[in-house]
ZANU-492756 format. One record per residue: residue number from 1; residue in three letters; x, y, z of N, C-alpha, C, O in turn. Coordinates in nm, 4 decimals. Example, Ala and Ser with C-alpha at 12.3 -4.5 7.8 and 13.67 -1.06 7.14 Angstrom:
BEGIN
    n  res     neast    nnorth       nup    caeast   canorth      caup     ceast    cnorth       cup     oeast    onorth       oup
    1  ALA    1.3190   -0.5690    0.7800    1.2300   -0.4500    0.7800    1.3200   -0.3300    0.7800    1.4236   -0.3319    0.8465
    2  SER    1.2850   -0.2250    0.7080    1.3670   -0.1060    0.7140    1.2900    0.0030    0.7870    1.3409    0.1138    0.8039
This chain:
BEGIN
    n  res     neast    nnorth       nup    caeast   canorth      caup     ceast    cnorth       cup     oeast    onorth       oup
    1  UNK   -0.5064    4.1330   -3.8911   -0.5436    3.9934   -3.8859   -0.4221    3.9114   -3.8394   -0.3093    3.9355   -3.8823
    2  UNK   -0.4473    3.8169   -3.7532   -0.3413    3.7323   -3.7004   -0.3168    3.6160   -3.7954   -0.4104    3.5479   -3.8373
    3  UNK   -0.1899    3.5937   -3.8290   -0.1566    3.4831   -3.9183   -0.1521    3.3527   -3.8391   -0.1442    3.3529   -3.7162
    4  UNK   -0.1572    3.2436   -3.9108   -0.1520    3.1123   -3.8465   -0.0215    3.0945   -3.7710   -0.0203    3.0376   -3.6618
    5  UNK    0.0888    3.1426   -3.8279    0.2177    3.1325   -3.7604    0.2184    3.2078   -3.6282    0.2732    3.1593   -3.5292
    6  UNK    0.1569    3.3278   -3.6260    0.1486    3.4050   -3.5018    0.0621    3.3329   -3.3990    0.0934    3.3311   -3.2799
    7  UNK   -0.0467    3.2739   -3.4465   -0.1345    3.1998   -3.3547   -0.0605    3.0811   -3.2934   -0.0742    3.0542   -3.1741
    8  UNK    0.0178    3.0104   -3.3747    0.0971    2.8984   -3.3223    0.1961    2.9469   -3.2162    0.2098    2.8857   -3.1102
    9  UNK    0.2649    3.0577   -3.2459    0.3619    3.1113   -3.1487    0.2931    3.1534   -3.0190    0.3455    3.1293   -2.9103
   10  UNK    0.1765    3.2159   -3.0302    0.1025    3.2564   -2.9106    0.0633    3.1340   -2.8276    0.0744    3.1346   -2.7050
   11  UNK    0.0175    3.0296   -2.8962   -0.0210    2.9089   -2.8241    0.1019    2.8420   -2.7620    0.0953    2.7940   -2.6488
   12  UNK    0.2124    2.8386   -2.8342    0.3349    2.7819   -2.7776    0.3768    2.8583   -2.6524    0.4196    2.7980   -2.5540
   13  UNK    0.3644    2.9917   -2.6563    0.3971    3.0730   -2.5387    0.3072    3.0383   -2.4209    0.3546    3.0236   -2.3082
   14  UNK    0.1766    3.0252   -2.4470    0.0828    2.9894   -2.3387    0.1142    2.8512   -2.2825    0.1126    2.8312   -2.1611
   15  UNK    0.1430    2.7554   -2.3716    0.1753    2.6198   -2.3254    0.3043    2.6184   -2.2448    0.3140    2.5472   -2.1448
   16  UNK    0.4032    2.6961   -2.2870    0.5283    2.7031   -2.2119    0.5037    2.7624   -2.0745    0.5622    2.7172   -1.9761
   17  UNK    0.4176    2.8635   -2.0665    0.3860    2.9253   -1.9372    0.3175    2.8239   -1.8457    0.3502    2.8155   -1.7273
   18  UNK    0.2235    2.7475   -1.8990    0.1556    2.6458   -1.8196    0.2558    2.5422   -1.7703    0.2514    2.5017   -1.6542
   19  UNK    0.3459    2.4992   -1.8582    0.4453    2.3992   -1.8201    0.5394    2.4530   -1.7131    0.5764    2.3804   -1.6208
   20  UNK    0.5785    2.5801   -1.7248    0.6713    2.6398   -1.6285    0.6091    2.6633   -1.4918    0.6770    2.6506   -1.3899
   21  UNK    0.4799    2.6976   -1.4884    0.4154    2.7322   -1.3610    0.3455    2.6143   -1.2961    0.3050    2.6224   -1.1802
   22  UNK    0.3310    2.5060   -1.3688    0.2566    2.3929   -1.3145    0.1062    2.4160   -1.3200    0.0289    2.3374   -1.2652
   23  UNK    0.0645    2.5244   -1.3863   -0.0768    2.5568   -1.3981   -0.1453    2.4492   -1.4808   -0.0866    2.3950   -1.5744
   24  UNK   -0.2703    2.4183   -1.4458   -0.3450    2.3217   -1.5249   -0.4909    2.3617   -1.5287   -0.5319    2.4560   -1.4610
   25  UNK   -0.5686    2.2910   -1.6066   -0.7093    2.3248   -1.6214   -0.7979    2.2520   -1.5217   -0.9202    2.2532   -1.5355
   26  UNK   -0.7388    2.1892   -1.4227   -0.8163    2.1167   -1.3228   -0.8290    1.9690   -1.3554   -0.8967    1.8951   -1.2841
   27  UNK   -0.7638    1.9255   -1.4632   -0.7765    1.7863   -1.5052   -0.7240    1.6893   -1.3994   -0.7686    1.5747   -1.3937
   28  UNK   -0.6299    1.7335   -1.3156   -0.5778    1.6424   -1.2141   -0.6490    1.6584   -1.0802   -0.6140    1.5893   -0.9845
   29  UNK   -0.7481    1.7476   -1.0705   -0.8302    1.7577   -0.9497   -0.9330    1.6442   -0.9547   -0.9845    1.6106   -1.0613
   30  UNK   -0.9615    1.5869   -0.8404   -1.0566    1.4757   -0.8354   -1.1979    1.5273   -0.8627   -1.2446    1.6184   -0.7944
   31  UNK   -1.2664    1.4697   -0.9622   -1.4030    1.5141   -0.9924   -1.4972    1.4882   -0.8745   -1.4897    1.3840   -0.8095
   32  UNK   -1.5854    1.5840   -0.8482   -1.6871    1.5706   -0.7424   -1.8204    1.5449   -0.8099   -1.8740    1.6323   -0.8780
   33  UNK   -1.8740    1.4258   -0.7911   -1.9983    1.3857   -0.8560   -2.0936    1.3278   -0.7508   -2.1146    1.2066   -0.7470
   34  UNK   -2.1507    1.4124   -0.6665   -2.2349    1.3607   -0.5584   -2.3637    1.2943   -0.6061   -2.4236    1.2184   -0.5298
   35  UNK   -2.4087    1.3194   -0.7285   -2.5304    1.2579   -0.7789   -2.5094    1.1146   -0.8244   -2.6061    1.0407   -0.8427
   36  UNK   -2.3832    1.0741   -0.8431   -2.3593    0.9401   -0.8969   -2.2917    0.8445   -0.7991   -2.2869    0.7240   -0.8236
   37  UNK   -2.2394    0.8974   -0.6888   -2.1693    0.8115   -0.5939   -2.2159    0.8424   -0.4519   -2.2087    0.9566   -0.4067
   38  UNK   -2.2639    0.7394   -0.3822   -2.3112    0.7575   -0.2455   -2.1988    0.7942   -0.1498   -2.2241    0.8533   -0.0448
   39  UNK   -2.0747    0.7601   -0.1845   -1.9622    0.7883   -0.0957   -1.9202    0.9351   -0.1005   -1.8422    0.9792   -0.0161
   40  UNK   -1.9707    1.0114   -0.1976   -1.9354    1.1520   -0.2109   -2.0137    1.2360   -0.1100   -2.1315    1.2101   -0.0853
   41  UNK   -1.9477    1.3369   -0.0517   -2.0218    1.4275    0.0362   -2.1223    1.5081   -0.0457   -2.0991    1.5338   -0.1639
   42  UNK   -2.2328    1.5479    0.0155   -2.3352    1.6264   -0.0540   -2.2973    1.7743   -0.0638   -2.3594    1.8492   -0.1392
   43  UNK   -2.1956    1.8167    0.0120   -2.1534    1.9575    0.0106   -2.0024    1.9657   -0.0062   -1.9278    1.8778    0.0371
   44  UNK   -1.9604    2.0724   -0.0695   -1.8188    2.0997   -0.0899   -1.7958    2.2450   -0.0507   -1.8608    2.3351   -0.1038
   45  UNK   -1.7035    2.2679    0.0420   -1.6738    2.4022    0.0902   -1.5252    2.4262    0.0774   -1.4449    2.3478    0.1279
   46  UNK   -1.4875    2.5339    0.0104   -1.3461    2.5648   -0.0042   -1.3239    2.6893   -0.0871   -1.4173    2.7630   -0.1187
   47  UNK   -1.1985    2.7111   -0.1217   -1.1579    2.8281   -0.1988   -1.1554    2.7941   -0.3468   -1.0979    2.6932   -0.3877
   48  UNK   -1.2181    2.8791   -0.4263   -1.2170    2.8614   -0.5704   -1.0773    2.8975   -0.6209   -1.0329    3.0115   -0.6067
   49  UNK   -1.0084    2.7993   -0.6801   -0.8707    2.8229   -0.7233   -0.8558    2.8361   -0.8746   -0.7552    2.8880   -0.9229
   50  UNK   -0.9550    2.7897   -0.9490   -0.9438    2.7989   -1.0945   -1.0800    2.7741   -1.1575   -1.1598    2.6949   -1.1074
   51  UNK   -1.1050    2.8429   -1.2679   -1.2235    2.8173   -1.3493   -1.1754    2.8040   -1.4928   -1.1048    2.8909   -1.5441
   52  UNK   -1.2138    2.6957   -1.5565   -1.1736    2.6715   -1.6953   -1.2983    2.6474   -1.7796   -1.4023    2.6057   -1.7288
   53  UNK   -1.2860    2.6737   -1.9069   -1.3941    2.6479   -2.0019   -1.3744    2.5087   -2.0598   -1.2655    2.4746   -2.1060
   54  UNK   -1.4795    2.4290   -2.0571   -1.4757    2.2971   -2.1195   -1.5474    2.3061   -2.2536   -1.6599    2.3557   -2.2598
   55  UNK   -1.4851    2.2598   -2.3600   -1.5501    2.2675   -2.4914   -1.6609    2.1633   -2.5037   -1.6684    2.0688   -2.4252
   56  UNK   -1.7444    2.1821   -2.6010   -1.8468    2.0831   -2.6328   -1.7756    1.9542   -2.6722   -1.6785    1.9568   -2.7478
   57  UNK   -1.8246    1.8403   -2.6202   -1.7554    1.7142   -2.6490   -1.8495    1.5965   -2.6300   -1.9280    1.5938   -2.5352
   58  UNK   -1.8419    1.5009   -2.7186   -1.9193    1.3774   -2.7105   -2.0679    1.4030   -2.6863   -2.1320    1.3330   -2.6079
   59  UNK   -2.1216    1.5039   -2.7544   -2.2626    1.5344   -2.7404   -2.2989    1.6156   -2.6171   -2.4151    1.6518   -2.5992
   60  UNK   -2.2016    1.6446   -2.5322   -2.2263    1.7254   -2.4125   -2.2004    1.8719   -2.4469   -2.1055    1.9028   -2.5189
   61  UNK   -2.2841    1.9620   -2.3958   -2.2621    2.1043   -2.4252   -2.1384    2.1579   -2.3542   -2.0886    2.0979   -2.2589
   62  UNK   -2.0901    2.2717   -2.4024   -1.9780    2.3388   -2.3358   -2.0186    2.3705   -2.1918   -2.1369    2.3875   -2.1622
   63  UNK   -1.9202    2.3782   -2.1033   -1.9479    2.4038   -1.9621   -1.8264    2.4683   -1.8967   -1.7218    2.4848   -1.9595
   64  UNK   -1.8416    2.5037   -1.7718   -1.7304    2.5536   -1.6919   -1.6856    2.4413   -1.5979   -1.7656    2.3578   -1.5556
   65  UNK   -1.5571    2.4415   -1.5669   -1.5010    2.3489   -1.4698   -1.4441    2.4343   -1.3571   -1.3523    2.5134   -1.3788
   66  UNK   -1.4982    2.4183   -1.2377   -1.4502    2.4929   -1.1212   -1.3645    2.4000   -1.0370   -1.4041    2.2871   -1.0080
   67  UNK   -1.2464    2.4479   -0.9977   -1.1573    2.3702   -0.9119   -1.1581    2.4360   -0.7746   -1.1321    2.5556   -0.7611
   68  UNK   -1.1885    2.3558   -0.6733   -1.2040    2.4053   -0.5362   -1.1053    2.3345   -0.4453   -1.0939    2.2120   -0.4472
   69  UNK   -1.0337    2.4135   -0.3652   -0.9442    2.3581   -0.2628   -1.0258    2.3488   -0.1350   -1.0635    2.4517   -0.0790
   70  UNK   -1.0543    2.2270   -0.0871   -1.1380    2.2120    0.0317   -1.0818    2.2857    0.1528   -0.9605    2.2920    0.1729
   71  UNK   -1.1712    2.3405    0.2316   -1.1332    2.4180    0.3497   -1.0510    2.3354    0.4463   -0.9559    2.3856    0.5062
   72  UNK   -1.0874    2.2081    0.4619   -1.0170    2.1224    0.5576   -0.8873    2.0645    0.5023   -0.8215    1.9847    0.5691
   73  UNK   -0.8506    2.1039    0.3817   -0.7286    2.0527    0.3209   -0.7584    1.9301    0.2371   -0.8743    1.8958    0.2139
   74  UNK   -0.6551    1.8660    0.1931   -0.6733    1.7499    0.1075   -0.6674    1.7884   -0.0386   -0.6346    1.9019   -0.0735
   75  UNK   -0.6994    1.6928   -0.1229   -0.6853    1.7173   -0.2661   -0.7948    1.8086   -0.3201   -0.9072    1.8114   -0.2698
   76  UNK   -0.7587    1.8823   -0.4230   -0.8538    1.9711   -0.4879   -0.9621    1.8885   -0.5556   -0.9384    1.7761   -0.5997
   77  UNK   -1.0814    1.9466   -0.5630   -1.1951    1.8799   -0.6272   -1.2436    1.9667   -0.7416   -1.2426    2.0894   -0.7324
   78  UNK   -1.2859    1.9029   -0.8490   -1.3396    1.9761   -0.9633   -1.4896    1.9523   -0.9734   -1.5391    1.8426   -0.9476
   79  UNK   -1.5603    2.0577   -1.0113   -1.7051    2.0524   -1.0281   -1.7362    2.1019   -1.1686   -1.6945    2.2113   -1.2064
   80  UNK   -1.8081    2.0233   -1.2450   -1.8506    2.0669   -1.3775   -1.9813    2.1442   -1.3609   -2.0797    2.0919   -1.3086
   81  UNK   -1.9803    2.2680   -1.4057   -2.0981    2.3546   -1.3950   -2.1806    2.3322   -1.5216   -2.1687    2.4067   -1.6189
   82  UNK   -2.2649    2.2278   -1.5189   -2.3393    2.1901   -1.6388   -2.4893    2.1765   -1.6123   -2.5697    2.2110   -1.6989
   83  UNK   -2.5286    2.1272   -1.4949   -2.6722    2.1147   -1.4665   -2.7344    2.2539   -1.4632   -2.6750    2.3477   -1.4100
   84  UNK   -2.8534    2.2669   -1.5199   -2.9166    2.3982   -1.5387   -2.9289    2.4786   -1.4090   -2.9035    2.5991   -1.4092
   85  UNK   -2.9669    2.4148   -1.2997   -2.9842    2.4877   -1.1730   -2.8514    2.5438   -1.1236   -2.8475    2.6559   -1.0729
   86  UNK   -2.7437    2.4691   -1.1370   -2.6126    2.5167   -1.0929   -2.5592    2.6229   -1.1889   -2.4969    2.7196   -1.1450
   87  UNK   -2.5822    2.6067   -1.3173   -2.5406    2.7080   -1.4154   -2.6081    2.8410   -1.3830   -2.5432    2.9456   -1.3844
   88  UNK   -2.7371    2.8375   -1.3540   -2.8111    2.9601   -1.3227   -2.7565    3.0264   -1.1965   -2.7353    3.1476   -1.1950
   89  UNK   -2.7338    2.9495   -1.0918   -2.6811    3.0058   -0.9671   -2.5392    3.0608   -0.9866   -2.5054    3.1665   -0.9334
   90  UNK   -2.4574    2.9889   -1.0625   -2.3198    3.0333   -1.0895   -2.3224    3.1659   -1.1657   -2.2455    3.2568   -1.1345
   91  UNK   -2.4100    3.1773   -1.2649   -2.4212    3.3002   -1.3444   -2.4708    3.4169   -1.2607   -2.4256    3.5299   -1.2797
   92  UNK   -2.5622    3.3920   -1.1690   -2.6159    3.4982   -1.0832   -2.5132    3.5483   -0.9822   -2.5028    3.6686   -0.9579
   93  UNK   -2.4372    3.4557   -0.9234   -2.3456    3.4930   -0.8153   -2.2032    3.5192   -0.8622   -2.1251    3.5804   -0.7892
   94  UNK   -2.1684    3.4756   -0.9791   -2.0371    3.4959   -1.0421   -1.9185    3.4865   -0.9454   -1.8488    3.5856   -0.9236
   95  UNK   -1.8956    3.3692   -0.8880   -1.7787    3.3549   -0.8000   -1.6494    3.3769   -0.8777   -1.6407    3.3479   -0.9970
   96  UNK   -1.5499    3.4285   -0.8076   -1.4202    3.4564   -0.8678   -1.3122    3.3780   -0.7944   -1.3302    3.3384   -0.6792
   97  UNK   -1.2009    3.3563   -0.8617   -1.0879    3.2874   -0.8002   -1.0522    3.3598   -0.6696   -1.0413    3.4824   -0.6661
   98  UNK   -1.0345    3.2821   -0.5633   -1.0040    3.3377   -0.4320   -1.1250    3.3453   -0.3407   -1.1098    3.3566   -0.2190
   99  UNK   -1.2455    3.3392   -0.3973   -1.3672    3.3429   -0.3162   -1.3868    3.2106   -0.2434   -1.3450    3.1050   -0.2909
  100  UNK   -1.4510    3.2182   -0.1272   -1.4923    3.0985   -0.0545   -1.6264    3.0569   -0.1126   -1.7207    3.1360   -0.1153
  101  UNK   -1.6351    2.9332   -0.1589   -1.7597    2.8853   -0.2181   -1.8093    2.7617   -0.1452   -1.7309    2.6773   -0.1018
  102  UNK   -1.9391    2.7528   -0.1328   -2.0045    2.6352   -0.0789   -2.1028    2.5847   -0.1823   -2.1926    2.6578   -0.2241
  103  UNK   -2.0865    2.4610   -0.2235   -2.1736    2.4018   -0.3247   -2.2430    2.2830   -0.2588   -2.1779    2.1954   -0.2018
  104  UNK   -2.3761    2.2813   -0.2673   -2.4535    2.1723   -0.2085   -2.5367    2.1079   -0.3180   -2.6067    2.1759   -0.3931
  105  UNK   -2.5280    1.9749   -0.3259   -2.6132    1.9009   -0.4177   -2.7330    1.8525   -0.3379   -2.7173    1.7796   -0.2400
  106  UNK   -2.8520    1.8923   -0.3789   -2.9742    1.8596   -0.3046   -3.0478    1.7379   -0.3602   -3.1531    1.6999   -0.3088
  107  UNK   -2.9937    1.6783   -0.4627   -3.0578    1.5613   -0.5204   -3.1502    1.5994   -0.6348   -3.1535    1.7142   -0.6792
  108  UNK   -3.2237    1.5020   -0.6805   -3.3168    1.5271   -0.7904   -3.4492    1.5787   -0.7337   -3.4959    1.5344   -0.6287
  109  UNK   -3.5072    1.6725   -0.8057   -3.6366    1.7308   -0.7683   -3.7241    1.7364   -0.8921   -3.6797    1.7076   -1.0032
  110  UNK   -3.8497    1.7742   -0.8705   -3.9432    1.7880   -0.9817   -3.9852    1.9334   -0.9954   -4.0083    2.0030   -0.8965
  111  UNK   -3.9946    1.9775   -1.1197   -4.0478    2.1103   -1.1455   -4.1988    2.1063   -1.1256   -4.2557    1.9987   -1.1071
  112  UNK   -4.2641    2.2214   -1.1291   -4.4095    2.2268   -1.1122   -4.4824    2.1507   -1.2216   -4.5929    2.1008   -1.2005
  113  UNK   -4.4200    2.1420   -1.3389   -4.4855    2.0675   -1.4469   -4.4394    1.9219   -1.4542   -4.4675    1.8530   -1.5523
  114  UNK   -4.3679    1.8742   -1.3498   -4.3344    1.7326   -1.3389   -4.2036    1.6884   -1.4008   -4.1754    1.5687   -1.4051
  115  UNK   -4.1219    1.7827   -1.4494   -3.9919    1.7437   -1.5066   -3.8891    1.7278   -1.3954   -3.8875    1.8049   -1.2994
  116  UNK   -3.8031    1.6267   -1.4094   -3.6990    1.6004   -1.3104   -3.5746    1.6850   -1.3404   -3.5378    1.7036   -1.4564
  117  UNK   -3.5107    1.7358   -1.2349   -3.3874    1.8126   -1.2515   -3.2978    1.7912   -1.1308   -3.3435    1.7449   -1.0263
  118  UNK   -3.1695    1.8250   -1.1452   -3.0730    1.8185   -1.0362   -3.0791    1.9519   -0.9614   -3.0564    2.0575   -1.0205
  119  UNK   -3.1097    1.9473   -0.8323   -3.1220    2.0688   -0.7511   -2.9888    2.0999   -0.6830   -2.9246    2.0107   -0.6276
  120  UNK   -2.9477    2.2269   -0.6874   -2.8206    2.2714   -0.6320   -2.8398    2.3969   -0.5487   -2.9367    2.4707   -0.5663
  121  UNK   -2.7464    2.4199   -0.4580   -2.7363    2.5458   -0.3837   -2.5919    2.5924   -0.3963   -2.4990    2.5117   -0.3931
  122  UNK   -2.5743    2.7225   -0.4107   -2.4405    2.7811   -0.4196   -2.4359    2.9010   -0.3266   -2.5242    2.9867   -0.3300
  123  UNK   -2.3335    2.9066   -0.2443   -2.3123    3.0209   -0.1560   -2.1716    3.0731   -0.1823   -2.0771    2.9948   -0.1919
  124  UNK   -2.1572    3.2054   -0.1940   -2.0287    3.2665   -0.2258   -1.9969    3.3734   -0.1230   -2.0785    3.4617   -0.0966
  125  UNK   -1.8780    3.3652   -0.0651   -1.8264    3.4680    0.0245   -1.7069    3.5295   -0.0466   -1.6037    3.4647   -0.0641
  126  UNK   -1.7215    3.6535   -0.0869   -1.6184    3.7206   -0.1655   -1.4874    3.7330   -0.0894   -1.4856    3.7595    0.0308
  127  UNK   -1.3775    3.7132   -0.1621   -1.2450    3.7319   -0.1036   -1.2266    3.8798   -0.0736   -1.2790    3.9648   -0.1457
  128  UNK   -1.1540    3.9106    0.0300   -1.1258    4.0491    0.0655   -1.0286    4.1074   -0.0359   -0.9227    4.0492   -0.0592
  129  UNK   -1.0620    4.2216   -0.0971   -0.9658    4.2841   -0.1885   -0.8488    4.3390   -0.1088   -0.8632    4.3796    0.0065
  130  UNK   -0.7335    4.3394   -0.1723   -0.6160    4.3936   -0.1038   -0.6358    4.5432   -0.0825   -0.6773    4.6153   -0.1733
  131  UNK   -0.6056    4.5883    0.0380   -0.6216    4.7291    0.0723   -0.4914    4.8036    0.0474   -0.3836    4.7552    0.0820
  132  UNK   -0.5017    4.9194   -0.0116   -0.3838    5.0045   -0.0309   -0.3491    5.0671    0.1033   -0.4374    5.1011    0.1821
  133  UNK   -0.2227    5.0816    0.1277   -0.1783    5.1427    0.2523   -0.2140    5.2903    0.2524   -0.1878    5.3616    0.1556
  134  UNK   -0.2737    5.3354    0.3614   -0.3106    5.4764    0.3743   -0.2380    5.5391    0.4925   -0.2950    5.6218    0.5638
  135  UNK   -0.1153    5.5011    0.5132   -0.0368    5.5535    0.6232    0.0141    5.6916    0.5832    0.1162    5.7035    0.5154
  136  UNK   -0.0579    5.7964    0.6256   -0.0251    5.9323    0.5817    0.0928    5.9919    0.6560    0.1426    6.0979    0.6181
  137  UNK    0.1388    5.9249    0.7622    0.2547    5.9772    0.8354    0.3783    5.9814    0.7471    0.4640    6.0680    0.7647
  138  UNK    0.3888    5.8877    0.6511    0.5069    5.8796    0.5660    0.5021    5.9759    0.4484    0.6053    6.0027    0.3869
  139  UNK    0.3838    6.0286    0.4158    0.3719    6.1174    0.3011    0.3971    6.2614    0.3436    0.3418    6.3063    0.4440
  140  UNK    0.4798    6.3349    0.2689    0.5013    6.4759    0.3021    0.3752    6.5560    0.2705    0.2979    6.5166    0.1832
  141  UNK    0.3530    6.6677    0.3398    0.2363    6.7504    0.3091    0.2517    6.8111    0.1697    0.3640    6.8293    0.1228
  142  UNK    0.1396    6.8428    0.1025    0.1490    6.9012   -0.0315    0.2131    7.0393   -0.0250    0.1995    7.1111    0.0741
  143  UNK    0.2824    7.0748   -0.1314    0.3453    7.2066   -0.1390    0.2378    7.3138   -0.1421    0.1276    7.2901   -0.1914
  144  UNK    0.2692    7.4313   -0.0897    0.1707    7.5399   -0.0803    0.1141    7.5767   -0.2167   -0.0056    7.6024   -0.2292
  145  UNK    0.1989    7.5796   -0.3189    0.1496    7.6179   -0.4504    0.0669    7.5070   -0.5166    0.0044    7.5306   -0.6199
  146  UNK    0.0658    7.3877   -0.4592   -0.0150    7.2777   -0.5130   -0.1578    7.2847   -0.4608   -0.2457    7.2153   -0.5119
  147  UNK   -0.1821    7.3679   -0.3590   -0.3158    7.3797   -0.3027   -0.3867    7.4946   -0.3730   -0.3351    7.6063   -0.3782
  148  UNK   -0.5033    7.4675   -0.4263   -0.5806    7.5691   -0.4980   -0.7031    7.6046   -0.4164   -0.7672    7.5182   -0.3566
  149  UNK   -0.7348    7.7336   -0.4148   -0.8620    7.7687   -0.3538   -0.9614    7.7936   -0.4660   -0.9237    7.8021   -0.5829
  150  UNK   -1.0864    7.8049   -0.4304   -1.1934    7.8148   -0.5295   -1.1840    7.9406   -0.6156   -1.2422    7.9435   -0.7240
  151  UNK   -1.1129    8.0446   -0.5716   -1.1053    8.1677   -0.6493   -1.0260    8.1508   -0.7776   -1.0413    8.2307   -0.8699
  152  UNK   -0.9410    8.0478   -0.7857   -0.8609    8.0262   -0.9060   -0.9387    7.9580   -1.0181   -0.8932    7.9541   -1.1324
  153  UNK   -1.0552    7.9047   -0.9855   -1.1327    7.8295   -1.0856   -1.2076    7.9305   -1.1727   -1.2779    8.0161   -1.1190
  154  UNK   -1.1943    7.9230   -1.3079   -1.2485    8.0246   -1.3970   -1.3990    8.0187   -1.4181   -1.4493    8.0977   -1.4981
  155  UNK   -1.4720    7.9345   -1.3551   -1.6184    7.9313   -1.3761   -1.6940    7.9423   -1.2493   -1.8171    7.9412   -1.2505
């Protein structure tokens, strides 16, 4: 069991790391709220640079905060993943830091039973994983005794 003192030290270590690296939870990224401001673009395209968990607060449920660096440059934008349609798409596609993401706000729509909701589209292009070098010219051939033929296998 972790003692309170250990928990404090762990948190102090995490806070020191954040302070040293300049890492943040996206609080200084400009919020993107296309449903509330006509001046906001309806689409956001860029690289996902951070995902943070937002706690439940002021009657609002817990949510994710995605920070996106726009493709064309400029300041980072934050998107709160809270509307049900966007939460569902985010959960299905599970974008990761480094992925290219496109988020489109389609406005309010009606369900088949007449309920209003915020309609969203999410497109994810996975980041290329780093490839290990397979340059075999630099590797020496295996030693003769390291090569086994099938006759040595006891079954």
